[in-house]
C-alpha positions as CSV (number, residue, x, y, z in Angstrom):
1,X,105.9,-227.1,76.1
2,X,105.4,-225.9,79.7
3,X,105.7,-228.4,82.4
4,X,102.5,-227.9,84.3
5,X,103.8,-229.4,87.4
6,X,106.5,-226.7,87.7
7,X,104.5,-223.8,86.4
8,X,104.3,-220.7,88.7
9,X,100.6,-220.4,87.6
10,X,98.3,-221.9,90.2
11,X,95.6,-224.4,89.1
12,X,92.4,-222.4,88.7
13,X,90.1,-225.5,88.5
14,X,88.3,-226.9,85.4
15,X,88.9,-224.8,82.3
16,X,86.0,-223.1,80.5
17,X,84.6,-225.0,77.5
18,X,84.6,-223.2,74.2
19,X,80.8,-222.6,74.3
20,X,80.9,-221.3,77.8
21,X,83.9,-219.0,76.9
22,X,81.9,-217.5,74.0
23,X,79.0,-216.8,76.2
24,X,81.2,-215.1,78.8
25,X,82.9,-213.1,76.0
26,X,79.6,-211.9,74.6
27,X,78.4,-210.9,78.0
28,X,81.5,-208.9,78.6
29,X,81.1,-207.2,75.3
30,X,77.5,-206.3,76.0
31,X,78.3,-205.0,79.5
32,X,81.8,-203.4,79.5
33,X,83.7,-202.9,82.8
34,X,82.5,-199.9,84.8
35,X,85.4,-197.7,86.0
36,X,84.4,-195.5,88.9
37,X,84.8,-191.8,88.3
38,X,87.2,-191.5,91.3
39,X,89.7,-193.8,89.5
40,X,89.8,-191.3,86.6
41,X,89.7,-188.2,88.7
42,X,86.3,-187.2,87.3
43,X,84.7,-186.8,90.6
44,X,86.7,-183.7,91.3
45,X,89.4,-185.7,93.2
46,X,92.8,-186.2,91.6
47,X,93.2,-189.6,90.0
48,X,95.3,-192.1,92.0
49,X,98.4,-191.4,89.9
50,X,98.3,-187.8,90.9
51,X,97.8,-188.3,94.7
52,X,100.6,-188.3,97.3
53,X,100.7,-191.7,99.0
54,X,101.2,-191.1,102.7
55,X,101.7,-192.8,106.1
56,X,101.9,-191.6,109.6
57,X,104.4,-192.4,112.4
58,X,103.6,-191.6,116.0
59,X,99.8,-191.1,116.0
60,X,98.9,-190.0,119.6
61,X,97.6,-186.6,120.4
62,X,99.4,-184.4,117.9
63,X,99.9,-187.1,115.4
64,X,96.2,-187.9,115.4
65,X,95.4,-184.3,114.4
66,X,98.1,-184.3,111.7
67,X,96.8,-187.6,110.3
68,X,93.2,-186.2,110.2
69,X,94.4,-183.2,108.2
70,X,96.4,-185.1,105.7
71,X,93.6,-187.8,105.5
72,X,91.1,-185.1,104.7
73,X,92.9,-183.9,101.6
74,X,91.7,-185.1,98.2
75,X,95.3,-185.1,96.8
76,X,96.5,-187.5,99.5
77,X,96.0,-191.3,99.6
78,X,96.7,-192.5,103.1
79,X,97.8,-196.1,103.3
80,X,99.6,-197.0,106.6
81,X,99.7,-196.1,110.3
82,X,102.5,-196.7,112.8
83,X,102.5,-196.5,116.5
84,X,103.9,-198.5,119.4
85,X,100.6,-198.6,121.2
86,X,98.3,-201.2,119.7
87,X,95.1,-199.4,120.7
88,X,96.3,-196.2,119.0
89,X,97.3,-197.9,115.8
90,X,94.1,-199.9,115.7
91,X,91.9,-196.8,116.1
92,X,93.9,-194.8,113.4
93,X,93.7,-197.8,111.1
94,X,89.9,-198.0,111.5
95,X,89.7,-194.2,110.9
96,X,91.6,-194.5,107.6
97,X,89.6,-197.6,106.4
98,X,86.4,-195.8,107.4
99,X,87.4,-192.8,105.3
100,X,87.9,-194.9,102.1
101,X,85.3,-197.6,103.0
102,X,87.8,-200.4,102.6
103,X,90.4,-202.4,104.6
104,X,93.5,-201.4,102.7
105,X,95.3,-199.5,105.4
106,X,98.2,-201.4,107.1
107,X,99.2,-201.0,110.7
108,X,102.7,-201.2,112.0
109,X,104.6,-201.2,115.3
110,X,108.0,-200.5,113.7
111,X,108.5,-197.4,111.6
112,X,111.2,-199.1,109.6
113,X,108.6,-201.4,108.0
114,X,106.7,-198.3,106.8
115,X,109.8,-196.7,105.4
116,X,110.7,-199.8,103.5
117,X,107.5,-199.7,101.5
118,X,108.2,-198.6,97.9
119,X,104.7,-197.3,97.3
120,X,104.9,-194.6,99.9
121,X,105.8,-191.1,98.8
122,X,105.8,-189.2,102.1
123,X,105.3,-189.7,105.9
124,X,104.5,-187.4,108.8
125,X,106.1,-187.9,112.2
126,X,104.7,-186.9,115.6
127,X,106.7,-189.2,117.9
128,X,108.3,-187.8,121.1
129,X,111.3,-185.5,120.4
130,X,114.0,-188.1,121.1
131,X,112.9,-190.0,118.0
132,X,112.7,-187.2,115.5
133,X,116.2,-187.1,114.1
134,X,116.5,-190.9,113.6
135,X,113.1,-191.1,111.8
136,X,113.7,-188.1,109.6
137,X,117.2,-189.3,108.5
138,X,115.9,-192.8,107.8
139,X,113.0,-191.4,105.8
140,X,115.3,-189.5,103.7
141,X,117.6,-192.5,103.1
142,X,114.5,-194.5,102.1
143,X,113.4,-191.9,99.5
144,X,110.5,-190.5,101.5
145,X,109.6,-186.8,102.0
146,X,108.7,-186.1,105.6
147,X,106.8,-183.6,107.7
148,X,108.2,-183.7,111.2
149,X,106.5,-182.1,114.2
150,X,108.4,-179.5,116.2
151,X,110.8,-179.3,118.0
152,X,112.6,-181.0,115.2
153,X,115.7,-181.9,117.2
154,X,116.6,-183.1,120.7
155,X,120.3,-182.0,120.5
156,X,122.4,-179.6,118.6
157,X,124.3,-182.3,116.7
158,X,121.1,-183.8,115.3
159,X,120.2,-180.7,113.3
160,X,123.2,-180.8,111.1
161,X,122.7,-184.5,110.3
162,X,119.1,-183.9,109.5
163,X,119.8,-181.1,107.1
164,X,122.6,-183.1,105.5
165,X,120.3,-186.1,104.9
166,X,117.6,-183.9,103.4
167,X,120.1,-182.4,100.9
168,X,122.0,-185.6,100.2
169,X,118.9,-187.5,99.3
170,X,117.0,-184.5,97.7
171,X,114.0,-184.9,100.0
172,X,111.4,-182.3,101.0
173,X,111.5,-182.1,104.8
174,X,109.2,-179.7,106.6
175,X,109.1,-178.7,110.2
176,X,105.8,-178.7,111.9
177,X,105.1,-175.3,113.7
178,X,102.1,-173.7,112.2
179,X,102.2,-170.9,114.8
180,X,105.3,-169.3,113.3
181,X,103.3,-167.7,110.5
182,X,99.7,-168.1,111.7
183,X,99.9,-166.9,115.3
184,X,102.6,-164.2,114.8
185,X,101.6,-162.8,111.5
186,X,100.9,-159.3,112.9
187,X,104.3,-159.0,114.5
188,X,106.0,-160.4,111.4
189,X,104.1,-157.9,109.1
190,X,105.1,-155.0,111.4
191,X,108.8,-155.9,111.4
192,X,108.9,-156.6,107.6
193,X,106.8,-153.6,106.8
194,X,109.5,-151.2,108.1
195,X,107.0,-148.5,109.1
196,X,108.0,-148.6,112.8
197,X,111.7,-148.4,112.1
198,X,114.5,-150.9,112.1
199,X,114.4,-153.9,114.4
200,X,117.0,-154.1,117.1
201,X,115.9,-156.9,119.3
202,X,112.9,-159.2,120.2
203,X,112.1,-160.9,123.5
204,X,110.6,-164.4,124.1
205,X,109.2,-165.5,127.4
206,X,108.9,-169.3,127.6
207,X,109.6,-172.2,129.9
208,X,109.9,-174.3,131.9
209,X,113.3,-176.2,131.7
210,X,113.3,-180.0,131.4
211,X,113.8,-182.1,134.6
212,X,115.0,-185.6,135.4
213,X,112.4,-188.2,135.7
214,X,112.5,-190.3,138.9
215,X,109.1,-192.0,138.7
216,X,108.8,-195.5,140.2
217,X,108.2,-198.4,137.8
218,X,104.8,-199.8,137.0
219,X,103.6,-202.8,134.9
220,X,103.7,-202.1,131.1
221,X,100.1,-202.1,129.7
222,X,99.2,-204.8,127.3
223,X,99.8,-203.9,123.6
224,X,102.5,-201.3,124.4
225,X,105.9,-201.8,123.0
226,X,107.8,-199.9,125.8
227,X,111.3,-200.8,124.6
228,X,110.5,-199.3,121.2
229,X,108.9,-196.2,122.8
230,X,112.2,-195.6,124.6
231,X,114.2,-196.3,121.5
232,X,117.5,-194.3,121.7
233,X,116.7,-192.9,125.2
234,X,118.3,-194.5,128.3
235,X,116.4,-197.5,129.6
236,X,114.0,-196.6,132.3
237,X,111.0,-198.3,134.0
238,X,107.5,-197.7,132.6
239,X,105.4,-195.0,134.2
240,X,102.4,-193.4,132.6
241,X,103.7,-189.9,133.2
242,X,107.0,-190.7,131.6
243,X,105.3,-191.4,128.2
244,X,102.1,-189.4,128.4
245,X,101.4,-187.3,125.3
246,X,99.7,-184.6,127.5
247,X,100.6,-181.1,126.4
248,X,101.2,-180.1,130.0
249,X,104.8,-179.6,131.0
250,X,104.4,-180.1,134.7
251,X,106.1,-183.5,135.3
252,X,103.1,-185.5,134.0
253,X,104.2,-185.9,130.3
254,X,107.3,-186.9,128.3
255,X,107.6,-183.2,127.3
256,X,108.8,-182.5,130.9
257,X,111.8,-184.8,131.0
258,X,115.4,-184.4,129.9
259,X,115.7,-187.8,128.3
260,X,112.9,-187.1,125.8
261,X,112.5,-183.4,125.4
262,X,113.9,-179.9,126.2
263,X,110.8,-179.1,128.2
264,X,108.9,-175.9,127.5
265,X,112.1,-174.3,126.2
266,X,111.9,-176.5,123.1
267,X,108.3,-177.5,123.0
268,X,106.7,-174.0,123.2
269,X,110.0,-172.5,122.4
270,X,109.9,-173.9,118.8
271,X,106.8,-171.8,118.3
272,X,107.9,-168.6,120.0
273,X,111.5,-168.6,118.9
274,X,110.4,-169.6,115.4
275,X,108.1,-166.6,115.3
276,X,110.6,-164.3,116.8
277,X,113.5,-165.2,114.4
278,X,111.1,-164.9,111.5
279,X,109.9,-161.5,112.6
280,X,113.4,-160.0,112.9
281,X,114.5,-161.9,109.7
282,X,117.3,-164.1,111.2
283,X,115.7,-167.5,110.5
284,X,118.3,-168.2,107.8
285,X,121.2,-167.9,110.3
286,X,122.3,-169.2,113.7
287,X,123.4,-167.1,116.7
288,X,127.2,-166.7,117.1
289,X,127.0,-166.0,120.8
290,X,124.6,-166.6,123.8
291,X,125.1,-164.2,126.7
292,X,124.1,-165.3,130.1
293,X,122.9,-162.7,132.6
294,X,122.4,-163.0,136.4
295,X,121.1,-159.7,137.9
296,X,120.9,-160.3,141.6
297,X,119.5,-163.8,141.1
298,X,117.3,-163.0,138.2
299,X,118.6,-165.0,135.2
300,X,118.0,-164.3,131.6
301,X,119.9,-164.7,128.3
302,X,120.5,-163.2,124.9
303,X,121.4,-164.6,121.6
304,X,123.5,-162.4,119.2
305,X,123.2,-163.0,115.5
306,X,126.0,-162.3,112.9
307,X,124.1,-159.2,111.7
308,X,124.0,-157.8,115.3
309,X,120.3,-158.4,116.0
310,X,119.5,-159.7,119.5
311,X,117.1,-162.3,120.6
312,X,116.4,-162.2,124.4
313,X,114.9,-164.9,126.6
314,X,112.9,-163.7,129.6
315,X,114.4,-160.1,129.4
316,X,113.1,-158.3,132.6
317,X,110.1,-156.1,132.0
318,X,109.4,-157.2,128.4
319,X,106.6,-159.3,127.2
320,X,106.5,-162.3,124.8
321,X,107.6,-161.3,121.2
322,X,108.1,-157.7,122.4
323,X,110.1,-155.8,119.7
324,X,112.6,-153.1,120.4
325,X,112.6,-150.6,117.5
326,X,115.3,-148.4,116.2
327,X,114.9,-144.9,114.8
328,X,116.1,-145.8,111.3
329,X,113.5,-146.5,108.6
330,X,113.6,-149.9,106.9
331,X,112.4,-150.7,103.4
332,X,109.3,-152.9,103.3
333,X,109.9,-156.5,102.2
334,X,107.4,-159.1,101.0
335,X,106.6,-161.7,103.7
336,X,107.2,-165.3,102.7
337,X,104.2,-167.5,103.1
338,X,102.8,-171.0,102.4
339,X,102.6,-172.6,99.0
340,X,99.4,-174.4,98.0
341,X,96.3,-174.4,100.1
342,X,95.6,-175.7,103.5
343,X,98.1,-174.0,105.7
344,X,101.4,-175.6,106.7
345,X,100.1,-179.0,105.8
346,X,99.1,-177.9,102.3
347,X,102.5,-176.2,102.0
348,X,104.2,-179.5,102.5
349,X,102.0,-181.4,100.1
350,X,102.5,-178.7,97.4
351,X,106.2,-178.8,97.8
352,X,106.2,-182.6,97.6
353,X,104.7,-182.1,94.2
354,X,106.8,-179.2,93.0
355,X,110.1,-180.2,94.8
356,X,110.5,-176.7,96.2
357,X,111.6,-176.0,99.7
358,X,108.6,-175.7,102.1
359,X,107.9,-172.7,104.3
360,X,109.4,-174.5,107.4
361,X,112.2,-176.2,105.5
362,X,114.2,-178.4,107.8
363,X,117.2,-176.0,107.8
364,X,115.0,-173.1,109.0
365,X,113.4,-175.3,111.6
366,X,116.8,-176.5,112.8
367,X,118.0,-172.9,113.2
368,X,115.0,-172.3,115.5
369,X,115.8,-175.4,117.5
370,X,119.4,-174.4,117.7
371,X,118.4,-171.2,119.5
372,X,116.4,-173.3,122.0
373,X,119.4,-175.6,122.7
374,X,121.9,-172.8,123.0
375,X,119.7,-171.1,125.7
376,X,119.3,-174.4,127.5
377,X,123.1,-175.1,127.6
378,X,123.9,-171.5,128.7
379,X,121.4,-171.8,131.6
380,X,122.7,-175.2,132.6
381,X,126.3,-174.0,132.7
382,X,125.3,-170.5,133.9
383,X,127.7,-168.7,131.7
384,X,128.0,-167.1,128.2
385,X,129.0,-169.2,125.2
386,X,130.4,-168.6,121.7
387,X,129.0,-170.8,119.0
388,X,130.8,-171.6,115.8
389,X,128.1,-171.8,113.2
390,X,130.3,-173.6,110.6
391,X,132.0,-176.2,112.8
392,X,128.8,-176.6,114.8
393,X,130.6,-176.5,118.1
394,X,131.3,-174.2,121.0
395,X,134.5,-172.2,120.7
396,X,137.3,-173.4,123.0
397,X,134.8,-174.9,125.5
398,X,135.1,-178.7,126.1
399,X,132.5,-178.7,128.8
400,X,129.9,-177.1,126.6
401,X,130.8,-179.3,123.7
402,X,130.0,-182.4,125.8
403,X,126.4,-181.2,125.8
404,X,126.2,-180.9,121.9
405,X,124.8,-184.4,121.8
406,X,123.8,-187.4,124.0
407,X,124.6,-191.1,124.1
408,X,122.0,-193.3,122.4
409,X,121.0,-196.9,123.2
410,X,122.0,-199.3,120.5
411,X,121.1,-200.0,117.8
412,X,119.6,-196.4,117.6
413,X,122.8,-194.5,116.8
414,X,123.5,-191.5,114.6
């Protein structure tokens, strides 16, 4: 006999009498439970068991757009938002609850609490660049697939660790540049079509370089976890330009500063170099050499790939994604494209379902980021460099190898 005092079942008040119970039972039989069509998938929307349960981390400018796209998909159930700014996470939480007409969406300040939830299948990340590697790796460790905005890495070393995590934990990890296919499809088709001849080189014009941030400190706004925003970056006083999500790279946004980004070279470079490496079909490899040029004060650089193809940066007299054609004819090849429907976002969701690699699989995205970082280091040192693609280090160059990674504030280490 159960000891009622120690029973885990809470007291529900006076029990129903037999006559009352029979009345309730009869009423239940006469009026069966009504299950909404949406719960069965009969309203045209997949049933809950067939939806991808998602959350978002870093929901400012770009993250807001990403969230709206995923939230608008019938095959996604959005359940959590995470941002270090209270006003941002409150606004996004209200947006999700308004979509579903409930109050189920949870809001978090710390991404680790999101990744610890067992009911979440996938997350998307649009934090500043210095957070990407840590969040992607932790998502993989916690069994989450992840869509990460470009540029995927802040340093060269991070790329290898991200790819290793994706493979070790069998996760779908997609980079976030939609422009690689959508903006540059014409150039890609021309190169892969072979009608103009073989491709010898392609040029990318992009910038500016990142700079140091020497902004004076100001009071931290209420509801903003400034220490968490900094995370692995060096401690610095709050200034609105230091953490602004503005797309301008003119010293008024985090994209401008070395501690958080690679400047225009990685921000827009992730798009342009991604399109260029796709067009000349070297996206599955990394350069083995970056050649620095200084022609009477005019500086530019060239990456040489193992197959001999060249990728220039700011080559004099050539436009952005300008292709140099050879005289040899090349056989046409089918151009890889997105899976599913809905562009690069739909590609990610489809691959979460099928477990296939997405169009911007993390390894391909990292290869693009590697090009950006190699150029940045060559310009910083103002000399040519050889890159060991297997060891992931510069060949016989201690000075360059010190720039492969950066120190991180504890506890945010890799």
